[in-house]
ZAFIDREN-478928 format. One record per residue (C-alpha): x, y, z; residue number from 1; residue in three letters. Coordinates in pm, 1 decimal. Layout:
<atoms>
(atom (X; Y; Z); NUM; ALA),
...
</atoms>
This chain:
<atoms>
(atom (-7729.2; 4359.4; -10790.9); 1; MET),
(atom (-7889.0; 4210.8; -10483.2); 2; ARG),
(atom (-8204.3; 3980.6; -10357.7); 3; VAL),
(atom (-8399.3; 4226.9; -10200.5); 4; PRO),
(atom (-8397.0; 4432.0; -10518.6); 5; ARG),
(atom (-8487.5; 4111.1; -10716.0); 6; LEU),
(atom (-8751.4; 4055.8; -10499.8); 7; MET),
(atom (-8891.6; 4361.4; -10545.3); 8; LEU),
(atom (-8890.7; 4340.5; -10929.4); 9; LEU),
(atom (-9041.2; 3992.6; -10929.9); 10; LEU),
(atom (-9310.7; 4156.7; -10660.1); 11; GLY),
(atom (-9407.6; 4376.5; -10962.5); 12; LEU),
(atom (-9466.4; 4097.5; -11234.7); 13; LEU),
(atom (-9643.2; 3877.9; -11005.6); 14; LEU),
(atom (-9912.2; 4167.3; -10949.3); 15; THR),
(atom (-9934.6; 4145.2; -11345.9); 16; THR),
(atom (-10077.4; 3793.3; -11297.2); 17; GLY),
(atom (-9789.2; 3663.2; -11514.2); 18; LEU),
(atom (-9592.2; 3483.2; -11234.6); 19; VAL),
(atom (-9719.9; 3244.5; -11039.4); 20; ALA),
(atom (-9756.7; 3325.0; -10634.3); 21; PRO),
(atom (-9607.8; 3003.6; -10518.2); 22; ALA),
(atom (-9418.0; 2728.1; -10646.5); 23; VAL),
(atom (-9588.2; 2410.0; -10652.7); 24; GLY),
(atom (-9934.9; 2610.9; -10675.5); 25; ALA),
(atom (-10218.6; 2447.4; -10917.9); 26; ALA),
(atom (-10139.8; 2465.0; -11295.1); 27; PRO),
(atom (-10043.9; 2839.9; -11458.4); 28; ILE),
(atom (-10256.5; 2958.9; -11800.8); 29; PRO),
(atom (-9968.9; 3066.0; -12002.4); 30; ALA),
(atom (-9930.9; 3439.8; -12001.6); 31; PRO),
(atom (-10060.3; 3633.3; -12256.1); 32; ALA),
(atom (-9785.9; 3833.1; -12311.9); 33; CYS),
(atom (-9389.0; 3815.4; -12325.8); 34; SER),
(atom (-9136.7; 4121.0; -12208.2); 35; TRP),
(atom (-9392.0; 4295.1; -11977.5); 36; TYR),
(atom (-9092.0; 4405.9; -11732.2); 37; GLY),
(atom (-8909.1; 4628.5; -11872.7); 38; GLU),
(atom (-8683.4; 4821.2; -11601.2); 39; THR),
(atom (-8411.3; 4996.6; -11608.1); 40; ASP),
(atom (-8221.8; 5362.3; -11472.8); 41; GLN),
(atom (-8524.1; 5564.1; -11619.3); 42; ARG),
(atom (-8782.9; 5393.5; -11445.9); 43; ASP),
(atom (-8773.4; 5178.6; -11199.7); 44; VAL),
(atom (-8403.0; 5214.2; -11073.6); 45; ASN),
(atom (-8348.3; 4890.8; -10895.6); 46; ILE),
(atom (-8010.6; 4613.7; -10938.9); 47; GLY),
(atom (-7778.2; 4888.9; -11046.6); 48; ALA),
(atom (-7904.9; 4923.0; -11440.6); 49; PRO),
(atom (-7625.1; 5091.0; -11608.6); 50; ASP),
(atom (-7796.9; 5352.3; -11758.7); 51; LEU),
(atom (-7708.9; 5293.1; -12179.6); 52; ASP),
(atom (-7848.5; 4940.8; -12097.8); 53; ALA),
(atom (-8258.5; 4802.5; -12158.4); 54; HIS),
(atom (-8369.4; 4553.9; -11983.9); 55; TYR),
(atom (-8639.0; 4312.2; -12043.5); 56; TRP),
(atom (-8777.2; 4053.0; -11818.9); 57; ALA),
(atom (-9009.4; 3728.2; -11879.3); 58; ASN),
(atom (-9105.8; 3535.1; -11567.1); 59; PRO),
(atom (-9184.6; 3193.4; -11701.1); 60; ILE),
(atom (-9370.4; 2945.4; -11499.1); 61; ALA),
(atom (-9193.2; 2608.5; -11556.8); 62; VAL),
(atom (-9366.1; 2298.0; -11636.0); 63; THR),
(atom (-9181.1; 1976.3; -11669.5); 64; SER),
(atom (-9049.7; 1872.1; -12004.2); 65; GLY),
(atom (-9180.6; 2196.6; -12179.5); 66; GLU),
(atom (-8929.9; 2362.6; -12383.0); 67; THR),
(atom (-8982.0; 2765.0; -12511.3); 68; VAL),
(atom (-8793.3; 2917.1; -12820.2); 69; THR),
(atom (-8730.2; 3278.6; -12894.7); 70; LEU),
(atom (-8762.3; 3408.1; -13293.7); 71; ASP),
(atom (-8600.9; 3751.1; -13326.2); 72; GLY),
(atom (-8404.9; 3966.1; -13559.6); 73; THR),
(atom (-8073.1; 4136.9; -13441.7); 74; TYR),
(atom (-8129.6; 4451.7; -13302.8); 75; PRO),
(atom (-7870.4; 4748.9; -13401.7); 76; SER),
(atom (-7714.0; 4781.1; -13073.9); 77; ALA),
(atom (-7371.7; 4775.5; -12917.4); 78; ARG),
(atom (-7448.9; 4399.1; -12762.5); 79; TYR),
(atom (-7808.9; 4217.0; -12628.1); 80; PHE),
(atom (-7811.5; 3868.3; -12467.0); 81; SER),
(atom (-8038.8; 3640.9; -12293.6); 82; PHE),
(atom (-8019.7; 3558.5; -11885.1); 83; HIS),
(atom (-8235.1; 3306.1; -11743.6); 84; VAL),
(atom (-8231.1; 3294.2; -11352.9); 85; TYR),
(atom (-8335.1; 3100.7; -11064.6); 86; ASP),
(atom (-8565.1; 3245.7; -10801.0); 87; ARG),
(atom (-8291.6; 3377.0; -10605.8); 88; THR),
(atom (-8129.4; 3606.3; -10889.2); 89; GLY),
(atom (-7852.2; 3309.1; -11032.2); 90; GLN),
(atom (-7777.5; 3305.8; -11353.9); 91; PRO),
(atom (-7816.3; 2999.5; -11441.6); 92; LEU),
(atom (-7726.2; 3020.8; -11853.3); 93; ASP),
(atom (-7676.1; 3286.7; -12101.6); 94; SER),
(atom (-7586.9; 3310.2; -12457.2); 95; LEU),
(atom (-7535.2; 3664.6; -12616.1); 96; TYR),
(atom (-7531.7; 3846.3; -12960.3); 97; ASP),
(atom (-7193.6; 3662.1; -13163.2); 98; ALA),
(atom (-7311.8; 3358.1; -12982.5); 99; GLN),
(atom (-7578.7; 3293.5; -13139.2); 100; LEU),
(atom (-7590.5; 3149.6; -13484.9); 101; THR),
(atom (-7814.8; 3319.6; -13759.1); 102; PRO),
(atom (-8064.5; 3125.6; -13913.8); 103; ALA),
(atom (-8023.3; 3003.9; -14272.8); 104; LYS),
(atom (-7989.7; 3259.3; -14541.0); 105; GLY),
(atom (-7964.6; 3545.6; -14229.4); 106; SER),
(atom (-7622.8; 3692.0; -14094.4); 107; THR),
(atom (-7542.1; 3827.2; -13798.5); 108; SER),
(atom (-7414.5; 4210.1; -13766.5); 109; PRO),
(atom (-7198.3; 4100.6; -13409.5); 110; PHE),
(atom (-6998.7; 3837.1; -13620.5); 111; ARG),
(atom (-6686.6; 3934.5; -13813.4); 112; PRO),
(atom (-6757.8; 4067.8; -14204.1); 113; GLY),
(atom (-7090.4; 4073.9; -14161.3); 114; ASN),
(atom (-7117.5; 4395.3; -13941.0); 115; GLY),
(atom (-7265.1; 4653.4; -14205.7); 116; ARG),
(atom (-7501.0; 4399.5; -14351.2); 117; LEU),
(atom (-7918.0; 4401.1; -14278.6); 118; GLY),
(atom (-8036.9; 4274.4; -13997.2); 119; HIS),
(atom (-8078.2; 3922.8; -13943.9); 120; GLY),
(atom (-8291.4; 3646.5; -13807.2); 121; SER),
(atom (-8210.2; 3418.7; -13471.9); 122; TYR),
(atom (-8367.6; 3108.1; -13350.8); 123; SER),
(atom (-8312.5; 3024.8; -12952.9); 124; LEU),
(atom (-8421.3; 2745.3; -12767.8); 125; THR),
(atom (-8474.8; 2701.1; -12370.1); 126; ILE),
(atom (-8454.4; 2359.2; -12230.3); 127; ARG),
(atom (-8535.5; 2304.1; -11853.3); 128; PHE),
(atom (-8215.4; 2051.3; -11757.7); 129; ALA),
(atom (-7852.2; 2063.4; -11726.4); 130; ALA),
(atom (-7646.4; 2148.2; -11982.8); 131; ALA),
(atom (-7519.7; 1808.5; -12175.6); 132; PRO),
(atom (-7164.9; 1821.5; -12230.2); 133; LYS),
(atom (-7239.0; 1866.2; -12613.3); 134; GLN),
(atom (-7398.4; 2175.0; -12644.4); 135; ARG),
(atom (-7631.6; 2215.6; -12935.9); 136; ALA),
(atom (-7647.7; 2542.5; -13110.2); 137; ILE),
(atom (-7850.1; 2811.1; -12974.8); 138; ASN),
(atom (-7933.0; 2655.3; -12660.5); 139; THR),
(atom (-8000.8; 2789.5; -12332.5); 140; LEU),
(atom (-8008.9; 2499.3; -12026.8); 141; TYR),
(atom (-8192.6; 2623.8; -11687.3); 142; ALA),
(atom (-8196.3; 2324.8; -11477.6); 143; PRO),
(atom (-8458.5; 2501.0; -11280.9); 144; VAL),
(atom (-8688.2; 2219.9; -11137.0); 145; GLY),
(atom (-9028.1; 2194.2; -11222.5); 146; ALA),
(atom (-9284.0; 2365.5; -11129.1); 147; PRO),
(atom (-9089.0; 2640.0; -11102.6); 148; GLY),
(atom (-9065.6; 2962.4; -11205.9); 149; ILE),
(atom (-8757.5; 3088.3; -11398.3); 150; ALA),
(atom (-8693.1; 3465.3; -11499.8); 151; LEU),
(atom (-8567.6; 3527.5; -11853.6); 152; LEU),
(atom (-8403.8; 3894.9; -11922.3); 153; VAL),
(atom (-8366.9; 4024.3; -12222.3); 154; TYR),
(atom (-8053.3; 4306.5; -12216.8); 155; ARG),
(atom (-7986.7; 4561.8; -12470.0); 156; VAL),
(atom (-7643.6; 4813.0; -12425.1); 157; TYR),
(atom (-7632.2; 5137.6; -12661.5); 158; VAL),
(atom (-7864.5; 5102.1; -12948.2); 159; PRO),
(atom (-7734.1; 5265.3; -13209.4); 160; THR),
(atom (-8032.0; 5498.1; -13226.5); 161; ASP),
(atom (-8082.4; 5587.9; -12855.0); 162; PRO),
(atom (-8509.2; 5683.0; -12944.3); 163; ALA),
(atom (-8527.6; 5292.8; -12993.6); 164; SER),
(atom (-8410.5; 5083.8; -12650.1); 165; PRO),
(atom (-8462.1; 4777.9; -12841.5); 166; GLN),
(atom (-8224.9; 4855.4; -13130.8); 167; GLY),
(atom (-8501.6; 4950.9; -13392.3); 168; GLY),
(atom (-8627.9; 4563.3; -13415.3); 169; VAL),
(atom (-8986.2; 4343.6; -13303.8); 170; ALA),
(atom (-8908.1; 4190.8; -12922.0); 171; PHE),
(atom (-8814.8; 3841.0; -12972.8); 172; PRO),
(atom (-9141.5; 3597.9; -13020.4); 173; GLN),
(atom (-9181.7; 3366.5; -12731.5); 174; ILE),
(atom (-9374.8; 3053.4; -12794.7); 175; THR),
(atom (-9431.6; 2816.5; -12525.8); 176; LEU),
(atom (-9387.3; 2430.4; -12594.5); 177; HIS),
(atom (-9577.6; 2244.1; -12361.3); 178; PRO),
(atom (-9525.0; 1861.5; -12363.2); 179; VAL),
(atom (-9936.1; 1806.2; -12424.7); 180; SER),
(atom (-10143.2; 2065.9; -12626.7); 181; GLY),
(atom (-10096.5; 2323.5; -12878.9); 182; ALA),
(atom (-9784.6; 2550.9; -12859.2); 183; ASP),
(atom (-9879.7; 2904.4; -12727.7); 184; VAL),
(atom (-9747.2; 3206.5; -12909.6); 185; ARG),
(atom (-9687.4; 3531.4; -12710.1); 186; GLU),
(atom (-9737.4; 3827.6; -12821.7); 187; THR),
(atom (-9514.5; 4132.4; -12720.7); 188; SER),
(atom (-9669.4; 4390.3; -12432.5); 189; CYS),
(atom (-9377.2; 4538.7; -12266.1); 190; SER),
(atom (-9519.2; 4822.3; -12030.9); 191; THR),
(atom (-9266.7; 5142.0; -11911.5); 192; THR),
(atom (-9338.3; 5104.2; -11512.5); 193; PRO),
(atom (-9356.7; 5425.2; -11408.0); 194; PRO),
(atom (-9091.2; 5618.5; -11290.7); 195; PRO),
(atom (-9086.1; 5585.6; -10911.5); 196; PHE),
(atom (-8785.2; 5478.1; -10908.3); 197; GLY),
(atom (-8564.7; 5741.7; -11102.7); 198; SER),
(atom (-8762.1; 6011.3; -10975.0); 199; ALA),
(atom (-8641.4; 5910.9; -10622.2); 200; LEU),
(atom (-8299.1; 5915.4; -10716.0); 201; TRP),
(atom (-8252.8; 6205.8; -11006.3); 202; SER),
(atom (-8374.9; 6425.4; -10699.9); 203; VAL),
(atom (-8100.0; 6318.8; -10493.8); 204; ALA),
(atom (-7825.8; 6304.5; -10764.3); 205; ALA),
(atom (-7931.8; 6660.5; -10819.9); 206; GLU),
(atom (-7866.0; 6755.4; -10438.6); 207; SER),
(atom (-7577.9; 6832.9; -10264.3); 208; ASP),
(atom (-7531.9; 6678.5; -9938.3); 209; TYR),
(atom (-7642.3; 6895.4; -9613.0); 210; PRO),
(atom (-7332.0; 7135.8; -9561.1); 211; SER),
(atom (-7375.9; 7055.7; -9195.9); 212; ALA),
(atom (-7284.6; 6682.2; -9185.2); 213; LEU),
(atom (-6955.1; 6762.3; -9430.7); 214; ARG),
(atom (-6675.3; 6686.3; -9213.9); 215; GLN),
(atom (-6339.9; 6814.7; -9292.2); 216; SER),
(atom (-6181.6; 6518.4; -9498.4); 217; GLY),
(atom (-5778.7; 6536.3; -9523.6); 218; GLY),
(atom (-5699.8; 6173.3; -9477.3); 219; ASP),
(atom (-5429.9; 6074.6; -9719.7); 220; ALA),
(atom (-5721.8; 5723.0; -9732.7); 221; THR),
(atom (-5818.2; 5632.0; -10125.5); 222; LYS),
(atom (-6066.7; 5448.3; -10248.4); 223; PRO),
(atom (-5973.6; 5048.3; -10359.8); 224; VAL),
(atom (-6129.1; 4836.1; -10616.8); 225; TRP),
(atom (-6207.4; 4548.4; -10612.1); 226; GLU),
(atom (-6411.7; 4279.6; -10777.9); 227; ARG),
(atom (-6715.9; 4156.3; -10720.1); 228; GLN),
(atom (-6810.7; 3810.9; -10755.8); 229; PHE),
(atom (-7186.3; 3630.6; -10704.4); 230; GLY),
(atom (-7409.0; 3901.9; -10787.4); 231; SER),
(atom (-7771.4; 3860.8; -10808.0); 232; ALA),
(atom (-7923.4; 3919.5; -11135.5); 233; LEU),
(atom (-7560.7; 4003.6; -11270.2); 234; GLY),
(atom (-7484.8; 3976.5; -11628.7); 235; ASN),
(atom (-7212.8; 3677.0; -11730.8); 236; GLN),
(atom (-7060.2; 3922.5; -12011.1); 237; GLN),
(atom (-6923.6; 4207.2; -11725.5); 238; ASN),
(atom (-6696.8; 4185.2; -11497.5); 239; ALA),
(atom (-6778.6; 4453.3; -11206.9); 240; TYR),
(atom (-6524.7; 4660.2; -11048.5); 241; LEU),
(atom (-6615.9; 4890.6; -10731.3); 242; ALA),
(atom (-6514.4; 5100.4; -10499.9); 243; ALA),
(atom (-6679.9; 5258.3; -10156.5); 244; GLN),
(atom (-6649.6; 5600.4; -10149.6); 245; ILE),
(atom (-6692.8; 5819.3; -9796.5); 246; ASP),
(atom (-6729.1; 6196.0; -9751.9); 247; ARG),
(atom (-6504.5; 6221.6; -9500.5); 248; GLN),
(atom (-6234.0; 6197.7; -9681.5); 249; TYR),
(atom (-6338.5; 6446.2; -9936.6); 250; GLY),
(atom (-6572.3; 6598.1; -10139.3); 251; ASP),
(atom (-6445.6; 6526.4; -10472.2); 252; ILE),
(atom (-6318.3; 6172.3; -10591.6); 253; VAL),
(atom (-6084.3; 6186.5; -10902.2); 254; VAL),
(atom (-6042.3; 5879.9; -11137.4); 255; ILE),
(atom (-5773.3; 5847.6; -11391.7); 256; HIS),
(atom (-5673.4; 5593.4; -11621.5); 257; ALA),
(atom (-5584.5; 5455.1; -11975.1); 258; THR),
(atom (-5940.0; 5372.8; -12177.1); 259; ALA),
(atom (-5953.7; 5037.7; -12334.4); 260; PRO),
(atom (-6074.3; 5076.7; -12667.8); 261; THR),
(atom (-6422.9; 4994.2; -12807.7); 262; PHE),
(atom (-6648.7; 4982.2; -13084.4); 263; PRO),
(atom (-6854.0; 5298.5; -13083.8); 264; ASP),
(atom (-7140.6; 5190.0; -13294.7); 265; ASN),
(atom (-7290.3; 5553.7; -13228.9); 266; ARG),
(atom (-7029.9; 5632.3; -13483.5); 267; ARG),
(atom (-7101.5; 5361.3; -13721.5); 268; GLY),
(atom (-6821.0; 5112.8; -13601.1); 269; VAL),
(atom (-6918.4; 4735.6; -13565.6); 270; SER),
(atom (-7014.8; 4598.5; -13288.1); 271; PRO),
(atom (-6798.8; 4325.6; -13435.9); 272; SER),
(atom (-6514.4; 4501.2; -13474.4); 273; LYS),
(atom (-6156.3; 4343.6; -13275.9); 274; ALA),
(atom (-6139.1; 4629.3; -12940.6); 275; THR),
(atom (-5971.6; 4539.0; -12578.8); 276; GLN),
(atom (-6344.1; 4556.2; -12459.0); 277; LEU),
(atom (-6724.4; 4525.6; -12620.5); 278; ARG),
(atom (-6808.7; 4807.1; -12365.7); 279; TYR),
(atom (-6712.7; 5003.1; -12048.6); 280; TRP),
(atom (-6885.5; 5268.8; -11818.7); 281; SER),
(atom (-6842.7; 5448.4; -11444.5); 282; PHE),
(atom (-7205.9; 5421.2; -11254.9); 283; CYS),
(atom (-7226.0; 5585.4; -10949.6); 284; VAL),
(atom (-7469.3; 5439.0; -10684.2); 285; TYR),
(atom (-7689.8; 5440.8; -10344.9); 286; ASP),
(atom (-7372.9; 5228.7; -10039.1); 287; SER),
(atom (-7595.8; 4945.3; -10138.6); 288; GLN),
(atom (-7470.6; 4932.3; -10500.8); 289; GLY),
(atom (-7821.5; 4898.3; -10659.5); 290; GLU),
(atom (-8006.7; 5252.9; -10714.4); 291; ALA),
(atom (-7821.7; 5466.1; -10972.7); 292; GLY),
(atom (-7731.1; 5814.6; -10911.9); 293; PHE),
(atom (-7583.3; 5847.4; -11280.8); 294; GLY),
(atom (-7317.3; 5667.5; -11525.8); 295; CYS),
(atom (-7105.6; 5783.4; -11812.3); 296; ALA),
(atom (-7050.9; 5488.0; -12067.3); 297; ALA),
(atom (-6716.5; 5491.0; -12290.9); 298; ASP),
(atom (-6875.6; 5663.6; -12596.3); 299; TYR),
(atom (-6960.7; 5976.9; -12390.7); 300; THR),
(atom (-6633.9; 5983.1; -12148.2); 301; SER),
(atom (-6431.2; 6281.7; -12226.7); 302; SER),
(atom (-6082.5; 6077.0; -12333.1); 303; LEU),
(atom (-5779.4; 6317.3; -12370.3); 304; ARG),
(atom (-5448.1; 6118.6; -12525.9); 305; ASP),
(atom (-5623.1; 5759.3; -12481.6); 306; GLY),
(atom (-5700.9; 5796.7; -12086.9); 307; ALA),
(atom (-6027.7; 5908.7; -11934.4); 308; TYR),
(atom (-6085.6; 6129.2; -11624.5); 309; THR),
(atom (-6402.6; 6109.5; -11400.1); 310; TYR),
(atom (-6502.4; 6375.7; -11151.8); 311; VAL),
(atom (-6760.3; 6246.3; -10918.7); 312; VAL),
(atom (-6906.4; 6499.5; -10657.9); 313; SER),
(atom (-7257.8; 6681.4; -10525.7); 314; ASP),
(atom (-7326.5; 6996.0; -10793.1); 315; PRO),
(atom (-7219.1; 7235.6; -10564.5); 316; GLY),
(atom (-6913.8; 7083.6; -10519.1); 317; GLN),
(atom (-6867.5; 7017.4; -10859.0); 318; ARG),
(atom (-6508.1; 7242.2; -10985.9); 319; PRO),
(atom (-6564.6; 7484.4; -11298.7); 320; SER),
(atom (-6272.7; 7291.0; -11494.1); 321; ASN),
(atom (-6427.0; 6913.2; -11408.5); 322; ALA),
(atom (-6597.5; 6959.6; -11744.9); 323; ASP),
(atom (-6550.8; 6801.9; -12108.1); 324; ALA),
(atom (-6343.6; 7116.3; -12235.0); 325; ALA),
(atom (-6091.0; 6997.0; -11991.0); 326; HIS),
(atom (-6128.3; 6597.7; -12044.2); 327; GLY),
(atom (-6314.5; 6517.0; -11765.9); 328; VAL),
(atom (-6660.3; 6363.4; -11724.3); 329; THR),
(atom (-6875.4; 6422.4; -11409.0); 330; TRP),
(atom (-7087.4; 6181.7; -11203.2); 331; LEU),
(atom (-7319.8; 6287.3; -10916.3); 332; PRO),
(atom (-7262.3; 6177.7; -10550.5); 333; TRP),
(atom (-7574.7; 6164.4; -10486.6); 334; GLY),
(atom (-7678.4; 6442.8; -10202.0); 335; GLY),
(atom (-7854.9; 6223.9; -9964.2); 336; THR),
(atom (-7529.7; 5982.8; -9870.2); 337; GLN),
(atom (-7242.5; 6024.9; -9678.3); 338; ALA),
(atom (-7126.1; 5717.6; -9882.7); 339; THR),
(atom (-7171.4; 5573.0; -10271.9); 340; ALA),
(atom (-7064.3; 5309.1; -10469.7); 341; GLN),
(atom (-6857.5; 5364.4; -10789.0); 342; VAL),
(atom (-6881.4; 5045.7; -11046.9); 343; VAL),
(atom (-6650.5; 5018.5; -11321.5); 344; PHE),
(atom (-6823.3; 4763.3; -11561.6); 345; ARG),
(atom (-6597.6; 4574.7; -11819.5); 346; ASN),
(atom (-6784.4; 4390.7; -12112.0); 347; MET),
(atom (-6631.5; 4076.0; -12317.7); 348; LEU),
(atom (-6267.8; 4210.9; -12327.0); 349; PRO),
(atom (-6066.0; 4035.2; -12663.9); 350; ASN),
(atom (-5899.0; 3748.2; -12562.8); 351; PRO),
(atom (-5531.7; 3929.0; -12602.0); 352; GLY),
(atom (-5624.6; 4209.2; -12369.7); 353; PHE),
(atom (-5474.1; 4117.2; -12031.7); 354; ARG),
(atom (-5584.9; 4383.4; -11814.0); 355; PHE),
(atom (-5942.0; 4363.2; -11801.1); 356; ALA),
(atom (-6163.6; 4292.9; -11460.8); 357; ALA),
(atom (-6232.8; 3953.2; -11580.9); 358; GLN),
(atom (-5866.2; 3874.5; -11532.0); 359; ARG),
(atom (-5901.3; 3902.2; -11125.9); 360; ILE),
(atom (-6024.0; 3564.2; -11105.9); 361; THR),
(atom (-6061.7; 3560.1; -10693.7); 362; SER),
(atom (-6180.1; 3808.1; -10377.5); 363; PRO),
(atom (-5891.7; 3981.3; -10226.1); 364; GLY),
(atom (-5676.4; 3978.4; -10553.4); 365; GLN),
(atom (-5468.9; 4310.8; -10644.3); 366; SER),
(atom (-5718.8; 4443.6; -10888.1); 367; ALA),
(atom (-5427.5; 4694.3; -10943.5); 368; ARG),
(atom (-5167.9; 4411.2; -11014.0); 369; SER),
(atom (-5384.3; 4271.9; -11277.4); 370; VAL),
(atom (-5473.2; 4515.8; -11466.4); 371; MET),
(atom (-5201.3; 4772.0; -11475.2); 372; GLY),
(atom (-5209.5; 5117.2; -11653.4); 373; ARG),
(atom (-5605.2; 5034.6; -11680.9); 374; TYR),
(atom (-5664.9; 5025.6; -11332.9); 375; TYR),
(atom (-5857.5; 5298.5; -11225.4); 376; PRO),
(atom (-5658.6; 5489.8; -10982.3); 377; LYS),
(atom (-5898.6; 5665.7; -10733.3); 378; ALA),
(atom (-5806.5; 5970.0; -10479.8); 379; VAL),
(atom (-6029.9; 6201.9; -10276.0); 380; TYR),
(atom (-5932.2; 6583.6; -10358.7); 381; CYS),
(atom (-6058.0; 6939.0; -10288.3); 382; SER),
(atom (-6272.5; 7149.5; -10483.0); 383; LYS),
(atom (-6022.2; 7435.8; -10395.2); 384; ALA),
(atom (-5748.1; 7178.8; -10493.9); 385; ARG),
(atom (-5891.3; 7082.2; -10822.5); 386; TYR),
(atom (-5957.1; 7401.6; -10951.5); 387; GLU),
(atom (-5609.2; 7539.8; -10866.5); 388; SER),
(atom (-5451.2; 7286.5; -11031.0); 389; GLY),
(atom (-5688.1; 7035.6; -11222.6); 390; GLY),
(atom (-5718.8; 6688.7; -11174.4); 391; TRP),
(atom (-5319.8; 6654.7; -11181.6); 392; GLN),
(atom (-5297.3; 6856.3; -10874.7); 393; ALA),
(atom (-5533.7; 6596.7; -10677.0); 394; CYS),
(atom (-5293.5; 6304.4; -10771.3); 395; PHE),
(atom (-4950.8; 6559.9; -10648.9); 396; GLY),
(atom (-4862.8; 6639.5; -10997.5); 397; SER),
(atom (-4911.6; 6924.4; -11242.5); 398; THR),
(atom (-4887.8; 6649.1; -11519.6); 399; SER),
(atom (-5027.4; 6303.9; -11622.9); 400; ARG),
</atoms>
């Protein structure tokens, strides 16, 4: 997630009048409503969105000494969180579902033992100051400086009902508490932007790269995965493993490894269930790793014998046996690009799971040595070879 795309997102919010055009300008009236800046792969498609995640942004004009509270209901979803970012998109603080203590008399479905109970409620406070040694419960600390702009982002992953991106509950109520004067309760007015981003990139995802530009390939080079650090607008509960792919080495990329376990809430499993990861997915983005061509998460992956196999290609280069019936999940390369980026998300690993991408703690550290059998082995392949021997033939064998 890169700063130029963040600037575009902030530019969209600026047009709503919810954000001041410049830090240090005259005092800004409280915004009329909250969560206006909805964005995901379905519409704006910037900042490397995940197809199973939904994002709502709320810019806050920070005044010295003020606080903000959010009152909400736990959604029916795999995960949700609140992040506060500075103007450059760097995260200042975050809290996710299980970290939020429920309101008195309520329960949290994200804490063990409560997964099948009804929706509980919570209250969250944002303080625009550095975090003390002893943090208050349900409190985000954002040392933005005043006057300034903080960007509050609300994320919901895999809503249990796909028709309700916010997880079947109302948006959190935002209340501004100025140093002097009356509190201001914002109303929710989230509006899905026009699908200019998704429309542009869906055409690319459904297209084949021009045959005149294809190269013969045949090189033994393999994609190499590295953990990304310091991404703007990144989710602090995720670790991102990325690999660049290039058509000069082959028209198809095959990815295979042991699949981490996950709580499949679409099949009634509580998100509080102890699994290796809370969520994982593979997504293909443009060469800058910003606009998405397609994603397939854990619960949509065609797992077989505890392993996943993904195939990345253009539609016209997709092998006939690269489908769910053969235990394979297909993703589009993006027919307008010679290169692309594949990202493997790892979210909230169980403390006992030693092979998550989060265990890669420094740039240049070998992902393969850390992740073991969970490392996503990847190779280039031809359509003919794949169709003659399946994905195994691309790895030089006939069996896993």
